MDTraj code that builds the backbone (N, CA, C; nanometers):
import mdtraj as md
import numpy as np

residues = "MET LEU TYR PRO LEU TYR VAL HIS HIS GLU PRO GLY SER ALA TYR GLY GLY ILE PHE PRO ASP VAL PRO GLY CYS PHE THR ALA ALA ASP GLU LEU ALA ASP LEU PRO ALA MET ALA GLN GLU ALA VAL GLU ALA PHE PHE GLU GLY GLU ASP MET ASP VAL PRO GLU PRO SER ASN ILE ASP GLN TRP THR ASP HIS PRO ASP TYR GLN GLY GLY PHE TRP MET LEU VAL ASP ILE ASP LEU ALA GLN VAL ASN ALA LYS PRO VAL ARG LEU ASN ILE SER LEU PRO ALA HIS LEU VAL GLN ARG ILE ASP ARG ALA ALA GLU ALA ALA HIS MET SER ARG SER GLY PHE LEU ALA LYS ALA ALA GLN GLN ALA MET ALA GLN ALA ALA".split()
xyz = np.array([
    [-1.1671, -10.4806, -23.5241],
    [-1.2801, -10.5401, -23.5904],
    [-1.3085, -10.6761, -23.5271],
    [-1.4349, -10.7117, -23.5239],
    [-1.4752, -10.8382, -23.4637],
    [-1.4682, -10.9513, -23.5665],
    [-1.3801, -11.0475, -23.5404],
    [-1.3624, -11.1631, -23.6281],
    [-1.4167, -11.2877, -23.5599],
    [-1.4835, -11.3755, -23.6370],
    [-1.5283, -11.5022, -23.5785],
    [-1.4083, -11.5942, -23.5560],
    [-1.4060, -11.6567, -23.4397],
    [-1.3017, -11.7522, -23.4034],
    [-1.3708, -11.8796, -23.3592],
    [-1.3420, -11.9872, -23.4289],
    [-1.3974, -12.1172, -23.3908],
    [-1.3066, -12.1768, -23.2844],
    [-1.3637, -12.2154, -23.1718],
    [-1.2872, -12.2649, -23.0574],
    [-1.3221, -12.4108, -23.0332],
    [-1.2174, -12.4901, -23.0152],
    [-1.2384, -12.6301, -22.9786],
    [-1.1526, -12.6594, -22.8563],
    [-1.2023, -12.7527, -22.7746],
    [-1.1322, -12.7835, -22.6499],
    [-1.1578, -12.9283, -22.6121],
    [-1.0509, -12.9978, -22.5885],
    [-1.0584, -13.1348, -22.5376],
    [-1.0145, -13.1306, -22.3917],
    [-1.0776, -13.2050, -22.3029],
    [-1.0354, -13.2066, -22.1625],
    [-0.8852, -13.2376, -22.1512],
    [-0.8183, -13.1592, -22.0697],
    [-0.6757, -13.1784, -22.0478],
    [-0.5863, -13.1137, -22.1516],
    [-0.6444, -13.0385, -22.2462],
    [-0.5632, -12.9714, -22.3469],
    [-0.5980, -12.8232, -22.3521],
    [-0.5224, -12.7504, -22.4318],
    [-0.5450, -12.6067, -22.4467],
    [-0.6707, -12.5813, -22.5308],
    [-0.7199, -12.4588, -22.5233],
    [-0.8274, -12.4143, -22.6110],
    [-0.7627, -12.3775, -22.7443],
    [-0.8112, -12.4356, -22.8517],
    [-0.7584, -12.4059, -22.9842],
    [-0.8542, -12.3169, -23.0592],
    [-0.8007, -12.2238, -23.1356],
    [-0.8843, -12.1326, -23.2121],
    [-0.8428, -12.1281, -23.3578],
    [-0.9428, -12.1215, -23.4458],
    [-0.9212, -12.1161, -23.5896],
    [-1.0000, -11.9975, -23.6444],
    [-0.9336, -11.9171, -23.7282],
    [-0.9992, -11.8061, -23.7967],
    [-1.0426, -11.8511, -23.9355],
    [-1.1720, -11.8728, -23.9596],
    [-1.2152, -11.9117, -24.0941],
    [-1.1824, -11.8054, -24.1996],
    [-1.1787, -11.6793, -24.1588],
    [-1.1509, -11.5708, -24.2537],
    [-1.0029, -11.5603, -24.2893],
    [-0.9183, -11.6241, -24.2106],
    [-0.7738, -11.6185, -24.2330],
    [-0.7227, -11.7627, -24.2360],
    [-0.7425, -11.8328, -24.3484],
    [-0.7012, -11.9730, -24.3551],
    [-0.5530, -11.9899, -24.3198],
    [-0.5284, -12.0830, -24.2306],
    [-0.3913, -12.1096, -24.1872],
    [-0.3512, -12.0353, -24.0618],
    [-0.4382, -11.9493, -24.0099],
    [-0.4080, -11.8747, -23.8877],
    [-0.4775, -11.9439, -23.7701],
    [-0.3962, -11.9968, -23.6798],
    [-0.4445, -12.0713, -23.5638],
    [-0.3897, -12.0086, -23.4369],
    [-0.4547, -12.0365, -23.3261],
    [-0.4066, -11.9901, -23.1971],
    [-0.4474, -12.0896, -23.0898],
    [-0.3886, -12.0746, -22.9719],
    [-0.4236, -12.1616, -22.8591],
    [-0.3913, -12.0895, -22.7299],
    [-0.4604, -12.1295, -22.6245],
    [-0.4358, -12.0757, -22.4906],
    [-0.4800, -12.1783, -22.3881],
    [-0.4081, -12.1844, -22.2780],
    [-0.4444, -12.2779, -22.1711],
    [-0.5752, -12.2382, -22.1037],
    [-0.5982, -12.1079, -22.0928],
    [-0.7199, -12.0558, -22.0291],
    [-0.8051, -11.9857, -22.1347],
    [-0.9344, -12.0072, -22.1307],
    [-1.0251, -11.9459, -22.2268],
    [-1.0132, -11.7934, -22.2236],
    [-0.9962, -11.7360, -22.1059],
    [-0.9858, -11.5904, -22.0922],
    [-0.8647, -11.5342, -22.1657],
    [-0.7624, -11.6161, -22.1885],
    [-0.6411, -11.5707, -22.2569],
    [-0.6522, -11.5815, -22.4083],
    [-0.7543, -11.6462, -22.4576],
    [-0.7652, -11.6718, -22.6007],
    [-0.7737, -11.5441, -22.6856],
    [-0.8493, -11.4411, -22.6469],
    [-0.8518, -11.3202, -22.7301],
    [-0.7141, -11.2555, -22.7474],
    [-0.6354, -11.2483, -22.6414],
    [-0.5009, -11.1895, -22.6537],
    [-0.4117, -11.2757, -22.7418],
    [-0.4244, -11.4057, -22.7292],
    [-0.3448, -11.4960, -22.8120],
    [-0.3909, -11.4891, -22.9579],
    [-0.5197, -11.4659, -22.9795],
    [-0.5717, -11.4517, -23.1154],
    [-0.5138, -11.3262, -23.1811],
    [-0.5076, -11.2168, -23.1064],
    [-0.4476, -11.0938, -23.1590],
    [-0.3024, -11.1198, -23.1982],
    [-0.2298, -11.1851, -23.1101],
    [-0.0892, -11.2159, -23.1359],
    [-0.0738, -11.3053, -23.2595],
    [-0.1625, -11.4012, -23.2757],
    [-0.1557, -11.4929, -23.3904],
    [-0.1787, -11.4185, -23.5218],
    [-0.2756, -11.3281, -23.5239],
    [-0.3035, -11.2516, -23.6456],
    [-0.1852, -11.1606, -23.6781],
    [-0.1295, -11.0958, -23.5775],
    [-0.0128, -11.0103, -23.6006],
    [0.1025, -11.0907, -23.6593],
    [0.1296, -11.2081, -23.6027],
    [0.2394, -11.2918, -23.6514],
    [0.2110, -11.3437, -23.7923],
    [0.0865, -11.3784, -23.8204],
    [0.0492, -11.4340, -23.9497],
    [0.0758, -11.3342, -24.0625],
    [0.0435, -11.2067, -24.0388],
    [0.0564, -11.1059, -24.1439],
    [0.1881, -11.0283, -24.1389],
    [0.2716, -11.0530, -24.0406],
    [0.3963, -10.9785, -24.0232],
    [0.4786, -10.9779, -24.1516],
    [0.4948, -10.8593, -24.2085],
    [0.5785, -10.8412, -24.3264],
    [0.5242, -10.9009, -24.4545],
    [0.4044, -10.9544, -24.4523],
    [0.3468, -11.0164, -24.5721],
    [0.2857, -10.9101, -24.6636],
    [0.2911, -10.9351, -24.7909],
    [0.2345, -10.8442, -24.8903],
    [0.0947, -10.8921, -24.9276],
    [0.0071, -10.8937, -24.8286],
    [-0.1317, -10.9349, -24.8524],
    [-0.2237, -10.8497, -24.7664],
    [-0.3448, -10.8368, -24.8131],
    [-0.4439, -10.7592, -24.7396],
    [-0.5090, -10.8446, -24.6318],
    [-0.5420, -10.7815, -24.5208],
    [-0.6162, -10.8489, -24.4147],
    [-0.7626, -10.8545, -24.4595],
    [-0.8224, -10.9741, -24.4626],
    [-0.9609, -10.9838, -24.5100],
    [-1.0591, -10.9204, -24.4122],
    [-1.1718, -10.8820, -24.4652],
    [-1.2808, -10.8320, -24.3815],
    [-1.3397, -10.9493, -24.3029],
    [-1.3899, -10.9251, -24.1830],
    [-1.4515, -11.0342, -24.1076],
    [-1.5841, -11.0768, -24.1705],
    [-1.6110, -11.2043, -24.1591],
    [-1.7372, -11.2578, -24.2104],
    [-1.8373, -11.2696, -24.0964],
    [-1.9566, -11.3115, -24.1312],
    [-2.0613, -11.3357, -24.0334],
    [-2.0515, -11.4810, -23.9874],
    [-2.0565, -11.5036, -23.8583],
    [-2.0484, -11.6393, -23.8038],
    [-2.1515, -11.7313, -23.8677],
    [-2.2678, -11.6777, -23.9006],
    [-2.3768, -11.7601, -23.9545],
    [-2.3353, -11.8384, -24.0794],
    [-2.2441, -11.7849, -24.1572],
    [-2.2048, -11.8560, -24.2794],
    [-2.1180, -11.9781, -24.2500],
    [-2.0701, -11.9914, -24.1264],
    [-1.9799, -12.1020, -24.0918],
    [-2.0444, -12.2082, -24.0030],
    [-2.1585, -12.1800, -23.9434],
    [-2.2126, -12.2697, -23.8404],
    [-2.2431, -12.4104, -23.8900],
    [-2.2775, -12.4269, -24.0158],
    [-2.3070, -12.5605, -24.0688],
    [-2.1884, -12.6224, -24.1423],
    [-2.0775, -12.5521, -24.1469],
    [-1.9595, -12.6020, -24.2176],
    [-1.9034, -12.7236, -24.1440],
    [-1.8728, -12.8311, -24.2161],
    [-1.8261, -12.9543, -24.1494],
    [-1.6938, -12.9391, -24.0729],
    [-1.6120, -12.8418, -24.1093],
    [-1.4848, -12.8218, -24.0385],
    [-1.5022, -12.7566, -23.9014],
    [-1.6201, -12.7025, -23.8751],
    [-1.6417, -12.6276, -23.7518],
    [-1.7578, -12.6849, -23.6723],
    [-1.7462, -12.8103, -23.6348],
    [-1.8492, -12.8779, -23.5579],
    [-1.7885, -12.9299, -23.4268],
    [-1.8674, -12.9274, -23.3205],
    [-1.8241, -12.9823, -23.1929],
    [-1.7578, -12.8820, -23.1004],
    [-1.7422, -12.7605, -23.1461],
    [-1.6820, -12.6557, -23.0639],
    [-1.7805, -12.5414, -23.0451],
    [-1.7279, -12.4210, -23.0273],
    [-1.8148, -12.3045, -23.0137],
    [-1.7467, -12.1843, -23.0784],
    [-1.8224, -12.0793, -23.0946],
    [-1.7748, -11.9583, -23.1621],
    [-1.7544, -11.8442, -23.0645],
    [-1.6554, -11.7625, -23.0929],
    [-1.6313, -11.6368, -23.0215],
    [-1.6148, -11.5281, -23.1262],
    [-1.6528, -11.4080, -23.0923],
    [-1.6158, -11.2920, -23.1721],
    [-1.4961, -11.2298, -23.1016],
    [-1.3863, -11.2177, -23.1727],
    [-1.2628, -11.1661, -23.1150],
    [-1.2325, -11.0309, -23.1782],
    [-1.2105, -10.9309, -23.0949],
    [-1.1797, -10.7961, -23.1429],
    [-1.0323, -10.7900, -23.1789],
    [-1.0032, -10.7861, -23.3089],
    [-0.8659, -10.7789, -23.3576],
    [-0.8354, -10.6327, -23.3908],
    [-0.7318, -10.5800, -23.3292],
    [-0.6882, -10.4431, -23.3531],
    [-0.6005, -10.4432, -23.4781],
    [-0.6611, -10.4078, -23.5906],
    [-0.5885, -10.4122, -23.7176],
    [-0.4774, -10.3080, -23.7248],
    [-0.4819, -10.2067, -23.6396],
    [-0.3735, -10.1086, -23.6362],
    [-0.2432, -10.1728, -23.5907],
    [-0.2522, -10.2854, -23.5206],
    [-0.1335, -10.3545, -23.4729],
    [-0.0822, -10.4590, -23.5727],
    [-0.1562, -10.4791, -23.6799],
    [-0.1189, -10.5801, -23.7788],
    [-0.0339, -10.5133, -23.8862],
    [0.0908, -10.5566, -23.8973],
    [0.1835, -10.4982, -23.9931],
    [0.1750, -10.5717, -24.1256],
    [0.0668, -10.5465, -24.1956],
    [0.0476, -10.6085, -24.3258],
    [0.1016, -10.5142, -24.4334],
    [0.0565, -10.5335, -24.5510],
    [0.1017, -10.4592, -24.6674],
    [0.0994, -10.3071, -24.6420],
    [0.2160, -10.2409, -24.6489],
    [0.2164, -10.0963, -24.6308],
    [0.1599, -10.0259, -24.7540],
    [0.1014, -9.9106, -24.7311],
    [0.0457, -9.8296, -24.8390],
    [0.1221, -9.6986, -24.8414],
    [0.1750, -9.6656, -24.9568],
    [0.2499, -9.5407, -24.9715],
    [0.1508, -9.4265, -24.9921],
    [0.1708, -9.3185, -24.9172],
    [0.0832, -9.2014, -24.9264],
    [0.1632, -9.0805, -24.9714],
    [0.0950, -8.9909, -25.0367],
    [0.1542, -8.8623, -25.0735],
    [0.0678, -8.7567, -25.0057],
    [0.1215, -8.6951, -24.9017],
    [0.0460, -8.5928, -24.8292],
    [0.1263, -8.4638, -24.8278],
    [0.0589, -8.3561, -24.8064],
    [0.1240, -8.2255, -24.7970],
    [0.1012, -8.1690, -24.6585],
    [0.2093, -8.1257, -24.5951],
    [0.2044, -8.0642, -24.4623],
    [0.2919, -7.9402, -24.4637],
    [0.2634, -7.8453, -24.3778],
    [0.3511, -7.7291, -24.3678],
    [0.4933, -7.7718, -24.3281],
    [0.5932, -7.7069, -24.3853],
    [0.7338, -7.7433, -24.3625],
    [0.7689, -7.7424, -24.2140],
    [0.7213, -7.6415, -24.1411],
    [0.7558, -7.6340, -23.9986],
    [0.6976, -7.7531, -23.9211],
    [0.5796, -7.8021, -23.9633],
    [0.5195, -7.9175, -23.8977],
    [0.6004, -8.0438, -23.9270],
    [0.6449, -8.0603, -24.0497],
    [0.7278, -8.1767, -24.0853],
    [0.8561, -8.1759, -24.0031],
    [0.9154, -8.0590, -23.9836],
    [1.0378, -8.0483, -23.9024],
    [1.0093, -8.0905, -23.7584],
    [0.8972, -8.0455, -23.7029],
    [0.8621, -8.0838, -23.5651],
    [0.8343, -8.2333, -23.5556],
    [0.7662, -8.2879, -23.6552],
    [0.7393, -8.4319, -23.6578],
    [0.8699, -8.5088, -23.6615],
    [0.9615, -8.4667, -23.7474],
    [1.0897, -8.5368, -23.7602],
    [1.1695, -8.5326, -23.6305],
    [1.1688, -8.4187, -23.5623],
    [1.2402, -8.4092, -23.4334],
    [1.1766, -8.5016, -23.3293],
    [1.0441, -8.5013, -23.3237],
    [0.9745, -8.5866, -23.2272],
    [0.9953, -8.7343, -23.2595],
    [0.9923, -8.7696, -23.3875],
    [1.0148, -8.9083, -23.4278],
    [1.1557, -8.9524, -23.3923],
    [1.2535, -8.8656, -23.4176],
    [1.3926, -8.8991, -23.3847],
    [1.4094, -8.9174, -23.2338],
    [1.3471, -8.8309, -23.1564],
    [1.3570, -8.8410, -23.0105],
    [1.2941, -8.9717, -22.9598],
    [1.1941, -9.0210, -23.0316],
    [1.1263, -9.1457, -22.9934],
    [1.1907, -9.2672, -23.0607],
    [1.2996, -9.2435, -23.1349],
    [1.3688, -9.3518, -23.2072],
    [1.2748, -9.4230, -23.3037],
    [1.2011, -9.3411, -23.3792],
    [1.1043, -9.3934, -23.4752],
    [1.1273, -9.3290, -23.6108],
    [1.0736, -9.3936, -23.7145],
    [1.0721, -9.3314, -23.8466],
    [0.9579, -9.2295, -23.8501],
    [0.9619, -9.1437, -23.9491],
    [0.8521, -9.0481, -23.9648],
    [0.7209, -9.1232, -23.9857],
    [0.7226, -9.2257, -24.0718],
    [0.6009, -9.3029, -24.0992],
    [0.5485, -9.3704, -23.9730],
    [0.6390, -9.4321, -23.8971],
    [0.5985, -9.4986, -23.7736],
    [0.5402, -9.4009, -23.6737],
    [0.6031, -9.2850, -23.6634],
    [0.5558, -9.1820, -23.5711],
    [0.4154, -9.1351, -23.6096],
    [0.3958, -9.1073, -23.7392],
    [0.2644, -9.0604, -23.7844],
    [0.1583, -9.1687, -23.7685],
    [0.1950, -9.2946, -23.7931],
    [0.0988, -9.4039, -23.7752],
    [0.0586, -9.4154, -23.6285],
    [0.1573, -9.4067, -23.5389],
    [0.1262, -9.4157, -23.3963],
    [0.0398, -9.2977, -23.3513],
    [0.0704, -9.1777, -23.3998],
    [-0.0090, -9.0609, -23.3649],
    [-0.1532, -9.0754, -23.4132],
    [-0.1705, -9.1295, -23.5333],
    [-0.3050, -9.1503, -23.5868],
    [-0.3808, -9.2533, -23.5034],
    [-0.3124, -9.3625, -23.4642],
    [-0.3758, -9.4641, -23.3819],
    [-0.4205, -9.4060, -23.2485],
    [-0.3357, -9.3247, -23.1869],
    [-0.3700, -9.2633, -23.0598],
    [-0.4876, -9.1678, -23.0737],
    [-0.4882, -9.0895, -23.1810],
    [-0.5988, -8.9958, -23.2034],
    [-0.7306, -9.0704, -23.2231],
    [-0.7265, -9.1797, -23.2979],
    [-0.8500, -9.2567, -23.3206],
    [-0.8976, -9.3246, -23.1929],
    [-0.8031, -9.3707, -23.1107],
    [-0.8403, -9.4351, -22.9835],
    [-0.9066, -9.3337, -22.8907],
    [-0.8563, -9.2109, -22.8884],
    [-0.9152, -9.1066, -22.8047],
    [-1.0528, -9.0664, -22.8541],
    [-1.0720, -9.0700, -22.9849],
    [-1.2008, -9.0293, -23.0426],
    [-1.3076, -9.1375, -23.0211],
    [-1.2645, -9.2603, -23.0028],
    [-1.3617, -9.3711, -22.9897],
    [-1.4262, -9.3749, -22.8542],
])
top = md.Topology()
chain = top.add_chain()
for i, resn in enumerate(residues, 1):
    res = top.add_residue(resn, chain, resSeq=i)
    for name in ("N", "CA", "C"):
        top.add_atom(name, md.element.get_by_symbol(name[0]), res)
traj = md.Trajectory(xyz[None], top)
């Protein structure tokens, strides 16, 4: 999802980024081109193991006149929420027994839990469909 990132830069320092939608989540990079990857890493670290929902992205327009975001510029950063380990959701699904056995064998071979294996498979399927 595309999140607004407010970027500020002083000569001789790193590019700093602030997510207005995620108060307290900051990032920085020496090169502007590295900022999106560092932003992804910052969001992942911010929500790691936390029992909170990742907020929906807002529209940059609602922040442009805000006094905290003056003197810099805005970027839209594509944050892969599939990589953010926020609040887990327990599901109750039904699958054929033979399929569950195959999933469990494949997960064990990959040194993963069943849940992790299914999440990764879903992410891969969605990436291929996109």
